[in-house]
C-alpha positions in Angstrom: -44.1 79.1 -0.5 -45.7 78.2 -3.6 -42.3 78.7 -5.6 -40.7 76.0 -7.7 -36.9 74.8 -7.1 -34.9 74.2 -10.1 -31.6 72.6 -10.2 -29.0 71.4 -12.6 -30.8 67.8 -12.3 -33.8 69.1 -14.2 -37.1 71.2 -13.3 -39.1 67.7 -12.1 -36.6 66.8 -9.6 -36.4 70.6 -8.4 -40.5 70.7 -8.1 -40.3 67.3 -5.9 -37.7 68.7 -3.6 -39.6 72.0 -3.1 -42.8 70.0 -2.5 -41.3 67.9 -0.2 -39.6 70.9 1.9 -43.2 72.5 1.6 -44.8 69.4 3.1 -42.2 69.4 5.7 -42.8 72.9 6.9 -46.8 72.2 7.0 -46.4 69.1 9.0 -44.1 71.0 11.5 -45.3 74.7 11.6 -48.8 75.2 10.1 -50.3 71.5 10.4 -50.4 69.0 7.8 -54.3 68.6 7.3 -55.9 70.7 4.4 -59.3 68.9 4.3 -61.9 69.9 1.4 -65.5 70.8 1.4 -67.5 72.1 4.7 -64.8 70.5 7.0 -62.1 72.7 5.2 -64.1 75.7 5.4 -64.5 75.3 9.4 -60.9 74.8 9.7 -60.2 78.2 7.7 -63.3 80.0 9.4 -61.8 79.1 12.9 -58.2 80.5 11.9 -60.0 83.5 10.5 -61.9 84.2 13.7 -58.7 84.1 15.5 -56.8 86.5 13.6 -59.9 89.0 13.9 -60.1 88.3 17.5 -56.5 89.1 17.9 -56.9 92.2 15.7 -59.8 93.3 18.1 -58.1 92.6 21.2 -54.7 94.7 20.3 -56.7 97.4 18.8 -57.9 100.5 20.8 -61.5 99.9 19.4 -62.8 98.1 22.4 -62.1 101.0 24.6 -63.3 103.5 22.1 -66.7 101.6 21.8 -66.9 100.4 25.4 -67.7 96.7 24.6 -65.6 93.5 23.7 -62.9 94.6 26.4 -61.2 91.7 27.4 -58.6 91.5 30.5 -55.3 89.6 30.0 -56.5 86.3 31.9 -59.7 86.1 29.3 -57.7 86.8 26.5 -55.2 84.2 27.2 -57.9 81.8 27.6 -59.6 82.5 24.2 -56.2 82.4 22.5 -55.2 79.1 23.9 -58.9 77.9 23.0 -58.4 78.7 19.5 -54.6 77.3 19.5 -55.7 73.8 20.9 -58.9 73.7 18.7 -57.1 74.1 15.5 -54.2 71.9 16.6 -56.6 68.8 16.9 -58.2 69.7 13.5 -55.0 70.5 11.4 -52.5 68.3 13.2 -53.2 64.6 12.6 -52.6 62.1 15.3 -50.4 59.8 13.7 -48.4 59.5 10.3 -50.9 57.3 9.1 -54.0 59.5 10.1 -56.0 61.0 7.2 -54.9 64.2 5.8 -57.9 65.1 3.7 -60.5 64.6 6.6 -60.9 65.2 10.2 -61.9 62.1 12.2 -65.0 62.4 14.5 -62.5 61.8 17.5 -60.4 64.8 16.7 -63.6 66.9 16.4 -64.5 65.7 19.9 -61.0 66.3 21.3 -60.9 69.6 19.7 -64.2 70.6 21.3 -63.2 69.4 24.6 -60.0 70.8 24.8 -61.3 74.3 23.5 -63.9 74.1 26.4 -61.3 73.4 29.1 -58.9 76.3 27.7 -61.8 78.8 27.6 -63.0 77.5 31.2 -61.1 80.8 32.9 -63.1 82.9 30.3 -66.4 81.3 30.7 -66.5 81.2 34.3 -64.5 83.8 35.4 -66.8 85.3 38.0 -67.4 81.9 39.8 -63.8 81.2 39.8 -63.1 84.6 41.4 -65.4 83.8 44.3 -63.3 80.5 45.3 -59.8 81.3 45.0 -57.4 78.3 46.3 -60.6 76.4 46.8 -61.7 74.7 43.7 -64.7 72.6 43.4 -64.7 69.2 41.7 -65.7 70.3 38.7 -62.7 72.9 38.6 -60.4 70.0 39.3 -61.9 68.0 36.5 -61.5 70.4 33.9 -57.8 71.2 34.8 -56.9 67.7 34.7 -58.4 66.9 31.4 -57.0 70.2 30.0 -53.5 69.6 30.8 -53.7 66.0 29.5 -55.3 67.4 26.2 -52.7 70.2 26.1 -50.1 67.6 26.5 -51.3 65.6 23.5 -51.7 68.8 21.6 -48.3 69.5 22.2 -47.2 66.2 20.9 -49.1 66.5 17.6 -47.8 70.1 17.0 -44.5 70.1 18.4 -43.4 66.5 18.6 -42.8 64.2 21.7 -39.7 66.0 23.5 -41.6 69.0 24.9 -44.7 66.8 26.1 -42.1 64.5 27.8 -40.3 67.4 29.6 -43.8 68.8 31.0 -44.7 65.1 32.0 -41.3 64.9 33.8 -42.1 68.3 35.7 -45.4 67.2 36.5 -44.3 63.9 37.8 -41.6 66.0 40.0 -44.8 67.9 41.5 -46.5 64.6 42.7 -43.4 62.5 43.7 -40.6 64.9 44.8 -40.1 63.2 47.9 -38.7 60.2 46.2 -35.9 62.3 44.6 -32.2 62.6 46.0 -31.8 64.8 49.0 -30.8 68.1 47.3 -33.8 67.8 44.9 -36.3 66.4 47.5 -39.4 68.6 48.3 -43.0 68.1 49.9 -45.3 66.9 46.9 -48.4 69.1 46.0 -52.0 67.6 46.1 -53.6 67.2 43.1 -56.1 70.3 43.8 -53.1 72.3 44.8 -51.2 71.5 41.6 -54.0 71.7 38.9 -55.1 75.2 40.8 -51.6 76.3 40.4 -51.3 75.1 36.8 -54.8 75.7 35.0 -56.8 78.1 37.5 -54.4 80.8 38.1 -51.9 82.7 36.1 -48.7 81.0 37.3 -48.9 78.1 35.2 -50.3 77.5 31.8 -51.9 80.9 31.4 -49.0 82.4 32.8 -46.3 85.1 31.2 -45.4 82.8 28.4 -48.9 82.5 27.0 -49.7 86.2 27.7 -46.9 87.3 25.5 -48.2 84.9 22.9 -51.5 86.4 23.2 -50.8 90.2 23.6 -47.6 90.5 21.2 -46.3 87.7 19.2 -49.7 87.0 17.4 -49.6 90.2 15.8 -46.2 90.2 14.9 -46.7 86.8 13.3 -49.7 87.8 11.5 -47.8 90.9 10.2 -45.0 88.8 8.9 -48.0 86.7 6.9 -49.2 89.6 5.4 -46.0 90.7 4.3 -45.4 87.5 2.6 -48.7 87.4 0.9 -48.1 91.0 -0.5 -45.0 89.9 -2.2 -42.3 91.2 0.2 -40.5 88.1 0.4 -39.9 87.5 -3.0 -38.9 91.2 -3.3 -36.2 91.0 -0.6 -34.8 87.9 -2.0 -34.6 89.7 -5.6 -33.0 92.8 -3.8 -30.3 90.6 -2.4 -29.5 88.7 -5.5 -29.4 92.0 -7.8 -27.1 93.6 -5.2 -24.6 90.6 -4.1 -25.4 87.8 -6.9 -22.4 89.0 -9.2 -19.7 88.7 -6.4 -17.6 85.6 -6.1 -20.1 83.0 -4.7 -22.8 85.4 -4.9 -25.8 83.3 -4.6 -24.5 82.2 -1.3 -24.0 85.6 -0.2 -27.3 86.7 -1.5 -28.6 83.7 0.7 -27.4 85.4 3.6 -28.8 89.0 3.0 -32.2 87.6 1.8 -32.4 85.2 4.8 -31.5 88.3 7.0 -34.3 90.4 5.3 -37.1 87.3 5.3 -36.3 86.9 9.0 -38.6 89.9 9.4 -41.2 88.0 7.9 -41.0 84.4 9.3 -39.8 83.8 13.0 -39.4 80.2 12.1 -36.1 78.8 10.9 -37.6 76.1 8.9 -40.1 78.1 7.2 -37.2 80.7 6.5 -35.0 77.8 5.0 -37.8 76.8 2.5 -39.0 80.5 1.6 -35.6 81.6 0.7 -33.9 78.2 0.1 -36.2 77.3 -3.0 -34.5 80.3 -4.9 -30.9 80.1 -3.2 -30.1 76.3 -2.8 -30.3 75.5 -6.6 -28.5 78.8 -7.5 -25.6 78.0 -5.1 -25.2 74.7 -6.6 -25.2 76.1 -10.0 -21.9 78.2 -9.1 -20.1 75.1 -7.7 -21.4 74.7 -4.1 -22.0 71.1 -3.2 -25.4 70.1 -2.2 -24.4 70.1 1.5 -22.6 73.3 1.5 -25.3 74.9 -0.3 -28.1 73.5 2.3 -25.7 74.6 5.1 -25.2 78.1 4.1 -29.1 78.6 3.7 -29.4 76.8 7.4 -26.9 78.9 9.0 -28.5 82.3 7.4 -32.0 81.2 8.3 -31.4 80.1 11.9 -29.8 83.6 12.3 -33.1 85.4 11.0 -34.6 85.0 14.5 -31.6 87.0 16.1 -31.9 90.0 13.8 -34.0 93.2 14.8 -36.6 94.8 14.4 -38.7 91.8 14.0 -37.2 88.6 15.9 -38.1 85.3 17.3 -41.1 85.1 19.8 -38.5 84.6 22.6 -37.6 88.0 21.9 -41.1 89.1 23.1 -40.9 86.7 26.3 -37.6 88.7 27.2 -39.4 91.6 27.3 -41.8 90.4 30.2 -39.1 88.2 32.0 -36.9 91.2 32.2 -39.0 93.8 32.4 -37.8 96.2 29.8 -39.0 97.5 26.8 -38.7 95.8 23.1 -36.5 98.6 22.2 -34.1 97.9 24.7 -34.0 94.1 23.9 -33.6 95.4 20.0 -30.5 97.4 21.1 -28.9 94.7 23.0 -29.3 92.3 20.0 -28.3 94.5 17.1 -24.8 94.5 17.3 -24.2 90.7 17.9 -26.6 90.0 15.0 -25.3 92.4 12.7 -21.6 91.0 13.3 -22.7 87.4 12.9 -24.3 87.8 9.5 -21.4 89.9 8.1 -19.3 87.2 9.3 -21.3 84.6 7.7 -21.0 86.6 4.3 -17.2 86.5 4.8 -17.2 82.7 5.6 -19.1 82.2 2.2 -16.6 84.4 0.4 -13.9 82.3 2.0 -15.5 79.0 0.6 -16.0 80.7 -2.8 -12.2 81.6 -2.6 -11.2 78.1 -1.9 -13.2 76.7 -4.5 -12.5 79.4 -6.8 -16.0 80.1 -7.8 -17.6 82.8 -9.9 -21.0 84.6 -9.4 -23.8 85.1 -11.7 -23.5 87.6 -14.8 -25.5 90.8 -14.7 -27.9 91.9 -17.5 -26.6 95.2 -17.3 -22.8 95.5 -15.9 -22.3 97.9 -13.1 -19.3 98.8 -10.9 -19.0 98.2 -7.4 -18.1 101.7 -6.7 -21.3 102.7 -8.4 -23.4 100.5 -6.3 -21.7 101.6 -3.1 -22.1 105.2 -4.3 -26.0 104.6 -4.8 -26.4 102.9 -1.5 -24.7 105.5 0.6 -26.7 108.4 -1.4 -29.9 106.5 -0.7 -29.1 106.1 3.0 -28.6 109.9 3.0 -31.5 110.7 1.8 -33.7 108.0 3.9 -31.8 109.4 7.0 -32.6 113.1 6.1 -36.3 112.1 5.3 -36.5 110.5 8.6 -35.4 113.6 10.6 -37.5 115.7 8.8 -40.4 113.4 9.6 -39.3 113.4 13.3 -39.0 117.2 13.7 -42.1 118.2 11.7 -44.2 115.7 13.6 -42.4 116.8 17.0 -43.3 120.4 16.0 -46.9 119.4 15.1 -47.6 117.7 18.3 -47.0 121.1 20.0 -49.4 122.6 17.8 -52.1 120.2 17.0 -54.8 118.3 19.1 -53.8 114.6 19.2 -56.6 113.7 17.0 -55.4 116.0 14.3 -51.7 114.6 14.5 -53.2 111.0 13.9 -54.9 112.0 10.8 -52.1 114.1 9.5 -50.0 110.9 10.3 -52.5 108.8 8.3 -52.4 111.0 5.4 -48.6 111.4 5.2 -48.4 107.6 5.3 -50.9 107.2 2.6 -49.4 109.7 0.4 -45.9 108.1 0.8 -47.5 104.6 0.1 -49.3 105.8 -3.1 -45.9 107.8 -4.1 -43.7 104.8 -3.9 -46.2 102.6 -5.4 -46.1 104.8 -8.6 -42.3 104.5 -8.5 -42.9 100.8 -8.5 -45.0 100.8 -11.4 -42.4 102.6 -13.2 -40.1 99.6 -13.0 -40.1 96.1 -14.8 -42.1 93.8 -12.7 -40.3 91.5 -10.4 -39.8 87.9 -11.6 -41.1 85.1 -9.4 -39.1 82.4 -11.1 -36.5 80.6 -9.2 -34.4 79.7 -12.3 -32.2 82.9 -12.4 -29.5 82.9 -15.3 -29.1 86.6 -15.3 -29.0 89.2 -12.6 -31.4 92.2 -12.9 -30.2 95.8 -12.3 -30.2 96.7 -8.7 -31.8 100.0 -9.3 -34.9 99.1 -10.6 -35.2 96.2 -8.4 -35.0 97.9 -5.1 -37.3 100.5 -6.6 -39.8 97.9 -7.6 -40.8 97.3 -3.9 -40.0 100.1 -1.7 -43.8 100.4 -0.8 -43.3 97.2 1.3 -40.9 99.0 3.5 -43.5 101.7 4.6 -45.2 99.3 7.1 -42.0 98.3 8.4 -40.8 101.8 9.0 -44.7 102.5 10.7 -43.7 99.6 13.2 -40.2 100.8 13.9 -41.3 104.4 14.1 -44.3 103.3 16.9 -41.7 101.5 18.8 -38.6 103.6 18.8 -40.1 107.2 18.7 -43.7 107.0 19.5 -42.7 104.4 22.3 -45.8 102.2 21.7 -46.5 98.8 23.2 -45.0 96.3 21.0 -48.7 94.7 20.5 -50.2 98.3 19.7 -47.3 99.0 17.3 -47.6 95.7 15.4 -51.3 96.4 15.3 -51.0 99.6 13.4 -48.3 98.4 11.1 -50.5 95.2 10.4 -53.5 97.4 9.6 -51.3 99.4 7.0 -50.3 95.7 5.7 -53.8 94.8 5.3 -54.6 98.1 3.6 -51.5 97.3 1.2 -52.5 93.7 0.5 -55.9 94.8 -0.5 -55.0 97.9 -2.6 -51.7 97.4 -4.0 -53.0 95.6 -7.2 -56.0 98.0 -8.1 -53.9 101.1 -7.2 -51.3 100.1 -9.6 -53.9 99.4 -12.4 -55.5 102.9 -11.4 -51.7 104.6 -11.8 -51.1 102.7 -15.3 -54.3 102.7 -16.7 -53.8 98.9 -17.1 -55.7 96.1 -15.6 -59.3 95.1 -14.3 -59.6 97.6 -11.1 -62.5 95.7 -9.7 -61.2 92.1 -10.3 -57.8 93.1 -8.8 -59.4 94.6 -5.7 -61.3 91.2 -5.3 -58.2 89.6 -5.6 -56.6 91.7 -3.0 -59.5 90.7 -0.9 -58.8 87.2 -1.3 -55.1 87.7 -0.6 -55.9 89.6 2.7 -58.2 86.6 3.8 -55.4 84.3 2.8 -52.9 86.1 5.0 -55.3 86.2 7.8 -55.8 82.5 7.9 -52.2 82.0 7.1 -51.1 84.0 10.2 -53.4 82.0 12.4 -52.0 78.7 11.4 -48.5 79.9 11.8 -49.5 80.6 15.3 -50.8 77.3 16.2 -47.4 75.9 17.1 -46.3 79.0 19.2 -49.6 79.3 21.1 -49.4 75.5 22.2 -45.6 75.8 22.9 -45.8 78.8 25.3 -48.9 77.1 27.1 -47.0 73.7 27.6 -43.9 75.7 28.8 -46.3 77.2 31.2 -46.6 73.8 32.9 -42.7 73.8 33.4 -42.8 77.4 34.9 -45.7 76.7 37.1 -44.0 73.4 38.6 -40.8 75.7 39.2 -42.7 78.5 41.3 -44.9 75.7 42.7 -42.3 73.7 44.1 -39.5 76.2 44.8 -37.4 74.8 42.0 -35.4 77.9 41.7 -33.2 77.6 44.5 -32.8 74.1 44.2 -31.6 74.3 40.8 -28.9 76.9 42.0 -27.8 74.2 44.7 -27.9 71.4 42.4 -25.7 73.1 39.6 -23.6 74.3 41.9 -22.5 71.0 43.2 -22.1 69.5 39.7 -20.1 72.5 38.2 -18.2 73.2 41.6 -19.0 76.8 41.2 -17.1 77.3 38.1 -19.0 80.0 36.1 -17.3 78.9 32.6 -18.6 75.1 33.4 -22.0 76.6 34.1 -22.1 78.4 30.7 -20.9 75.4 29.0 -23.7 73.2 30.6 -26.3 75.7 30.1 -25.2 75.9 26.3 -25.6 72.0 26.1 -28.8 71.9 27.7 -30.2 74.6 25.4 -29.0 72.7 22.3 -30.2 69.3 23.7 -33.6 70.6 24.4 -33.7 72.7 21.3 -33.2 69.4 19.4 -36.8 68.6 20.1 -38.3 71.7 21.4 -39.3 75.0 19.6 -36.9 78.0 20.2 -39.7 79.6 22.4 -40.3 76.9 24.8 -36.4 76.1 24.9 -35.9 79.6 26.1 -38.6 79.6 28.4 -37.5 76.4 30.1 -33.8 76.9 30.2 -34.1 80.6 31.1 -36.4 79.8 33.8 -34.2 77.1 35.4 -30.6 78.4 34.5 -30.5 82.4 34.2 -30.7 82.8 38.2 -28.2 80.2 38.6 -25.6 82.1 36.2 -26.3 85.3 37.9 -25.9 83.8 41.2 -22.8 82.1 40.6 -21.3 84.8 38.6 -21.5 87.1 41.5 -20.1 84.6 43.9 -17.1 84.3 41.4 -17.0 88.4 41.6 -18.5 88.8 38.1 -21.7 90.8 37.8 -23.4 89.3 34.8 -26.4 91.5 33.8 -29.4 89.3 33.5 -30.2 90.4 29.9 -26.9 88.9 28.9 -28.0 85.8 30.4 -31.2 85.6 28.7 -29.4 86.6 25.5 -27.1 83.7 25.7 -29.9 81.1 26.4 -31.8 82.8 23.3 -28.9 82.1 21.0 -28.4 78.5 21.8 -31.9 77.9 21.8 -32.0 79.3 18.1 -28.7 77.2 17.3 -30.5 73.9 18.1 -32.4 74.2 14.7 -29.3 73.3 12.7 -27.5 70.9 15.2 -27.4 67.3 14.1 -28.8 64.8 14.6 -32.2 66.4 14.8 -31.6 70.0 13.4 -35.0 70.4 11.7 -33.7 73.5 9.4 -31.1 71.2 8.2 -33.6 68.7 7.0 -35.9 71.1 5.2 -32.6 72.5 3.5 -31.6 68.7 2.7 -35.0 68.3 1.2 -34.4 71.1 -1.2 -30.9 70.5 -2.0 -31.1 66.6 -2.2 -27.9 66.4 0.0 -27.7 64.3 3.3 -29.5 66.1 6.2 -26.8 65.0 8.7 -23.7 66.5 6.8 -25.9 69.6 6.2 -26.6 69.9 9.6 -22.7 69.4 10.7 -21.7 71.8 7.9 -24.4 74.4 9.1 -23.1 74.4 12.7 -19.4 74.6 11.8 -20.7 77.8 9.7 -22.8 78.7 13.2 -19.5 78.5 15.3 -19.2 82.1 14.9 -22.3 82.7 16.4 -22.1 80.1 19.3 -18.8 82.1 20.6 -20.9 85.3 20.6 -22.9 84.5 23.9 -19.8 83.2 25.8 -18.1 86.7 24.8 -20.8 89.1 25.7 -21.0 87.3 29.2 -17.9 88.5 29.8 -17.6 91.7 27.4 -21.0 93.4 27.6 -19.9 96.0 25.5 -21.2 93.8 22.6 -24.9 94.1 23.7 -24.1 98.0 24.0 -24.5 97.6 27.7 -22.9 101.1 29.4 -22.1 102.1 26.0 -23.5 105.8 26.0 -22.3 107.6 22.7 -22.3 106.8 19.0 -18.5 107.0 19.0 -18.1 104.3 21.7 -20.7 102.2 19.9 -18.9 102.6 16.7 -15.4 101.6 18.2 -17.1 98.5 20.0 -18.6 97.5 16.4 -15.2 98.0 14.5 -13.3 95.7 16.8 -15.7 93.1 17.5 -16.3 92.9 13.6 -12.5 92.5 13.2 -12.4 89.9 15.7 -15.0 88.1 14.3 -13.8 87.9 10.9 -10.6 86.9 11.9 -12.2 83.9 13.9 -13.8 83.0 11.0 -10.7 82.9 8.9 -9.2 80.8 11.7 -11.9 78.5 11.8 -12.4 78.2 8.0 -8.5 77.7 7.6 -8.5 80.5 4.9 -7.3 84.2 4.8 -5.9 85.2 1.6 -4.6 81.3 1.2 -5.0 78.4 3.0 -3.7 78.6 6.6 -1.2 76.7 8.1 -2.0 75.3 11.5 0.2 77.8 13.7 -1.2 80.6 11.6 -4.9 79.5 12.4 -3.9 79.3 16.2 -2.2 83.0 15.9 -5.6 83.9 14.4 -7.5 82.5 17.2 -5.4 84.4 19.6 -5.6 87.6 18.0 -9.8 87.0 17.9 -9.6 86.4 21.3 -7.4 89.4 22.3 -9.7 91.8 20.2 -12.7 90.4 21.9 -11.6 90.4 25.4 -8.4 92.6 25.9 -9.2 92.5 29.5 -8.4 89.1 30.1 -4.7 89.8 29.5 -4.5 93.2 31.4 -6.2 91.4 34.3 -3.2 88.8 34.6 -0.9 91.8 34.9 -3.1 94.4 36.9 -5.9 93.4 39.0 -9.1 94.9 37.6 -10.7 95.9 40.9 -9.0 97.0 44.3 -11.1 96.7 47.8 -11.5 99.4 50.1 -12.8 98.9 53.7 -16.7 98.9 54.1 -16.5 101.9 56.4 -15.6 103.9 53.6 -18.9 103.2 51.6 -20.6 106.5 52.2 -17.6 108.8 51.2 -17.3 106.3 47.9 -21.0 106.7 47.4 -21.2 110.4 47.7 -18.2 110.5 45.0 -19.9 108.5 42.3 -21.7 110.0 39.2 -25.4 110.4 38.7 -27.4 107.2 38.7 -24.0 105.5 39.5 -23.8 102.2 40.7 -21.9 101.0 43.9 -20.3 97.4 43.9 -19.8 95.9 47.3 -19.1 92.6 48.9 -21.8 91.4 51.0 -22.0 88.1 53.4 -24.8 86.7 55.4 -27.2 83.8 56.3 -30.1 82.9 54.2 -33.5 81.9 55.8 -32.5 78.3 55.1 -29.2 78.5 57.0 -27.0 78.7 54.1 -23.9 80.9 54.3 -23.7 83.3 51.2 -20.9 85.7 49.9 -21.3 87.5 47.0 -20.6 90.9 45.0 -24.0 93.1 44.0 -24.3 96.5 42.5 -26.5 98.9 44.3 -27.8 101.8 42.0 -27.5 105.1 43.8 -29.9 107.4 42.0 -29.4 111.4 42.1 -26.1 112.8 43.6 -26.7 113.6 47.3 -24.8 112.6 50.5 -23.4 109.3 50.6 -25.7 107.9 53.4 -28.7 109.3 51.3 -27.7 107.6 48.1 -26.9 104.0 49.9 -30.6 104.4 51.5 -31.8 104.9 48.0 -30.8 101.4 46.9 -32.9 100.2 50.2 -30.0 99.8 52.7 -29.7 101.1 56.3 -26.1 100.5 57.4 -24.3 100.7 61.0 -20.8 100.2 61.6 -19.4 96.6 62.5 -16.4 94.9 63.6 -13.1 94.8 61.5 -14.1 97.8 59.4 -17.4 96.1 58.3 -20.9 97.6 57.8 -23.8 95.8 59.1 -27.4 96.0 57.3 -29.5 97.3 60.1 -32.7 97.3 57.9 -33.7 96.4 54.3 -36.5 98.6 52.6 -39.4 96.4 51.5 -39.3 96.2 47.6 -36.1 98.2 47.2 -33.2 97.0 44.8 -31.2 95.6 47.8 -34.2 93.2 48.7 -34.4 91.9 45.1 -30.7 91.4 45.2 -31.0 88.8 48.3 -29.5 91.0 50.9 -31.2 90.5 54.4 -31.0 91.9 58.0 -27.9 91.5 59.6 -25.9 90.6 56.6 -22.4 92.3 56.6 -20.8 94.4 53.9 -17.1 93.3 54.1 -15.6 95.7 51.3 -16.2 98.2 48.6 -15.0 97.2 45.3 -13.7 100.1 43.1 -12.2 100.0 39.6 -8.7 99.8 39.4 -7.6 102.8 37.2 -4.4 100.9 35.7 -3.4 101.1 32.0 -6.2 100.9 29.4 -6.9 97.3 28.4 -7.0 98.6 24.9 -3.2 98.6 24.8 -3.5 94.8 24.0 -5.0 95.8 20.6 -1.5 96.3 19.4 0.1 93.1 19.7 -3.1 91.6 18.3 -3.3 93.6 15.1 0.5 93.2 14.6 -0.1 89.6 14.7 -3.1 89.8 12.4 -0.9 91.9 9.9 2.0 89.4 10.3 -0.4 86.3 9.1 -1.7 88.6 6.4 2.1 89.5 5.1 3.2 86.1 5.3 0.2 84.7 3.3 0.6 87.6 0.7 4.0 86.5 0.1 3.1 82.8 -0.1 0.6 83.7 -2.8 2.8 85.7 -4.9 5.4 82.9 -4.8 2.6 80.5 -6.0 1.9 82.9 -8.7 5.1 83.2 -9.9 5.8 79.6 -10.1 2.7 79.0 -12.0 
């Protein structure tokens, strides 16, 4: 982020704006203090040690050498100790606090906070002998630790998350004074502090565990990619391929932000990394300061949604849902891609309205040739991937595991050296942000292909080798460290130009800086996941999950759409002050079970992953939501525009992303749930893309000319119909039919392998509440109907009025997890109604789209004739 921004107002103003934006990022993401002398060296040294510890913990080395093996609780404790120590030393207490030195009080607080955080590691054996019976020292340490964690949260993330934690802690001790629906027996200080600090249910829970085992390595990987020069490479590639188009710099901003989203999990850092290039150039071709900033904000916030490397919340989803990162990526890829294509289209519409041009090329190139080159490159890349896959698959069957490892290492090394040799034959990439002519795409792409090798290794480890996310990121990071150190001296060796020893030393300094930068980038995430653990701990300690279900059901009257709107609003409001990670933890912990429960009560089986993706999306969108959207403030610092207007315009661009979560709740095809073939996925993608582009045209008021109001309304109706054709078909033909529960065994016997049986159940909970809901029972392999129902965890006997009574629920079964209990009654089996296909409504939808297009084309022709 050391780049300098230039705009038409002059280089000095651009430099000042870029510096202001970078200061803003430092104060939010990495800490505003950069002291010199011995103090600065201590700060740098601790950050370096943190990165080295995480590398050691993520690697297989501890198990190979038989020492330095840390269990998850010990690792979380050490992880948080580093995070809070660096928070107190890197983040000033107040705006007026010194930036060039660390006051004595902050040193003291840093050491005490680190000691409290490391308490579970330092006294692990002693604590294991007194579970649930803390001694006074345990309680004092926990109380001080929680207080210092809250202050660290305030420093690193601002007051909002601290206030949320205090509210939940207050509920722990004063819940008896709450309204009857929220009233609970308060917890004692010993019980609360043991739960929050001395167990893995609170601060040291799942969220901090994900930060320790996965997130740190991905953030470190991104920091090293940036230090190697990949950020500049991605931006140059985007500009070389799209900068010549109408409004080209804005389109390049969208693509470059999607690419640099792999590097930075922070919307604000992404804005500054790419915005110093893109915003001045967007202004140069005719965008206003607010619209230029808004395009960058909308692009950067969506970077966290884009696989293969997503925001930290995606890794939390892995733990909370018990699915692999590959599954999360599969569910996220289609909405993310559609959203970015739609944003490129929105930028195109803005450019059409303003009649903007692109930037000139140094070497003219036709769009057809560019597309052909892309397709050829894609085919070659796919063939190489297939060859590697089958060759390594064959080798695994013929070589020992150690042999295949070294073969893989050699193949990666030669691929890296070969691509680096190709890069040395190209003109060096420019680093100036003042682009007047676009470079030739071919040489620009070839100049940094070696940066993609570690990304390829990461995706290969995740998707082919099926390694854990942490271990996959470790191997990719190790390769990235090697590239950072060797790329410059190797290039000098290949070209015969340059001081190889000096360049090797420079690579070592880059590696050192990258390790330190990765750790500083993690401070806020480490503290956020720990503080959010206080909220989760309160929920588990006080049984708030059931309370929230009842409370929200009362507020909404049981209306699912109202619940979704309420969840979206809560996510946006909390996201104004909370980082995405903490926002996701808080809202998903409170609202996800409510949405699933009320969806079932309304006859809609909402997959849990869809609910978590819903919360994830709105937590990210909060970064550009006025009046607090921090990404908008960072963009305005570069553009010189009004931050509130920038945020409002950015949110208008992001409406297309805001509707996606509502759509995939009701149409889970968008998340590729139960989409089992490439052709089915391709059709889902095509229709979803058409619907999203139509929606963008409706909201932007432009298709091929400016829309009339009734044309925008038709386009909105077309978009809705293509997104959810089943809505209209359901008004004509009921989507499901109910058959008597006594037929459950016959229906179960006829379902396919691993099919699911949908039933309506009724019963009374232990609290005496009457429940009626639809549930989906997994049936496993084919067999008799009774065996398949038993596989789901239910043993049934006939009841009255064509019902079946639950005689037994198998412990730990799916049926038990769904909340079914003894003596509950199955009132009906629900089957899909094989009526006309819902896709029939695509015909009138596309007819409406063609009608609007034809009318606007005629209007444009008449206007041209009159001119």
